[in-house]
N, C-alpha and C positions, 0 to 999 in steps of 0.2 A: 765431886764427892760430897755427900751430905756431911754437915759438921759432926753429927753423932758417929757416923762411920769413920771419920778421921780420928775422933777421940778413941774409938775402939781400936783402930789400927795402931795408934800411938801407944796405948796400954799394952797391946799384945807385943809390940816391938820391944818393950822393956823386959819381957819375960825371957828366961833361958830357953834355948832352942827346943828342949824336950817339952817344956810347958807350952811353947808356941804351937807345937804339933798337936798337943792335946786341945788347945783352944780352937785350932783349925778344924779338928774332927768334930768338936761340939757344934761349932757354927755350921759346918757342912750338914750335920744331922738335922739342925733346926731348919735350914733352907730346904732340904729334901722333904722334911715333914710338911712344910708350907707349900712346896711345889715339886712333887716327885718327878715330874716329866720335864722340868725346866721350861714350862710353857707360859708362865705368868710373866708379865712385864713390870718393870719398876716404873715409877712415874716419869723418870728421865727417858727411859726407852719409849714409853707411850708418847711423850712429847716429840721425840725424834721421828717416830712413825707418823704422827699427825702432821708434822711440818713437811715431811717428804710427800705425804699424800696431797697436801694442799699445793705444793709446788708442781706436782704432776697434774693436778686438776687445772692449775693456772697455765699449763703448757711450759713450765719452767724446768725442763729436764734435758739431758743430753741423750740423743738416740744412740743405740748400740753401734750403728753404722759409722758414727762420728768418732768412735774410740779406736785408736791404733793399738791393737792387741799384741803387736810385735815388740 
């Protein structure tokens, strides 16, 4: 978690429950305004996708047939 996100979480945690709910709704509204379809990626998510893609390109993956699904 980014340091600023941790600071925000710590501040919200100090609030009474009713105010926490209000803070949650405000943050949710901000996120939906930024990305209404939840299709944008955070820098961390992009890095994870890039790493996985590089591993696949390098042949570093487990084929589905090797997974025991039971």
